[in-house]
C-alpha angles and dihedrals in degrees: 000000000000119000112238094236128355118231101200120127094025140020091228107034141009122269116265132209088259091059091052094049091050090048093050096040095235138106125279090241088057092053087048092052091051094049091048091044090235124188116269103028109141121229091245096052088045091053096046093049094043089053093052091046089055094045095050096037091233107172090314091182093058091046092051090049092052090051094053098033135251123307088213089229135121123194124220120196115200127186093216135000093211098061112095095205088062087049091054088056092048092051092053090052093049094052093047092050094044097103094032099087094235123126119213129233115200121210116185117198112261090196113059092214103038134046099187096108096048091050091046090052092055089046092052091052089059097237115180092236144353135226106200109197109201089330099188095219130119115275090235088058094051090048084058093050092045088057088058106039135014106272139186119184119203125201108013124097097237127153099208137187102198105032142032133256135217114184145152126247095254098175089057094043091052089048091052091054098050096044087055094051092045091049091053089056103259120146102159100069124164125199122211115190145148113290107254087203091076095037115112091220110018090165092070100024114116096225098064086050089055090045093051091051089049095052095043096050091045091051092046087063096045092255127138116241119227115197125187114191119205125201105228089219094052100054091203099145094116091054093047093049091048090054090053091053092049093065121106087229107030130176116268096213137035123202103202117205090225140006094256090063092042091052089049087053098048088052090057089045093052093046085058091053091242130137137208092279089060096043123003118207126198121182137189130237105033097238113197095263094054089080095051108125091234094056106028095183118192108225148140116272111211094179093243091182091059090043089056093044092051090047091055093045089053093049093054088053090053091048091053089054112278113141103169110107118247127199121197120188119191123209114232129223129211113231107204114206140147104302101071105063123156112271117268120243090252090049090053 
């Protein structure tokens, strides 16, 4: 079991490459060369730097990997294998790594609300680096993992010290959805989202951010927010949407926290013989099926392939020795299609 955060090297912070350089009496560049197993490093230099790494506890797993050679594998942790947005991220990573010589090991989350086991399984297989997609673990735990293996996290709004982050601008994405629905004439807008009470790290999860924007923009217009929280383990989106449609005065529009929820809502709407003028639906993620002409889901495109490619690029940099954290934020785009018509006179 991984410790949440190591304490070696300092009682208040983890050892840095500068600490190792000072302890070994060499330059920072020399330490980097030893860690990367670069050409031209003398045995004496390697022994001195390795001894300092072990004494200070500086990313011991990375140092040990450099000493014995690369495993030529990269691990990718996925929350689900049946969510097409995560597939978009994986596709981008695969394309970016195609010429790198690395093989991917995919580890889906066995637990729908925690990714710890999947990440530990990749770490135990001694992969050269890990891409963690919406990992559902505490940030403190990820900080500890990032001190042991090169790590890039995709999807959570972390501000890390020991790994990189690739994330979408969820505040802007939610604003685009709401402004579109307001402009179409909707005032009774419901929001269905993952229940933040079962999330491991709601502070950095994208869904509570989208929720806060929805609530703020509704109240700014004097409208009453209506939030329906879905437990990811329950998969009760269809039942929830059906209960909304059963009301005498129902919402005219639904802002779904992600496309899987939106597609479930569209299934219920279609089974009732209703159209988008009766009940508009907007999703989030722009999964491939959203643009199918028989569906035409209005949704937010986060450019999942480019997010995955960026994560892979950053991970390769980390494997080669970079330790300074990087944070890349992607601007979203609203894809307006058929499911977000203005409300009909009867629906109003």
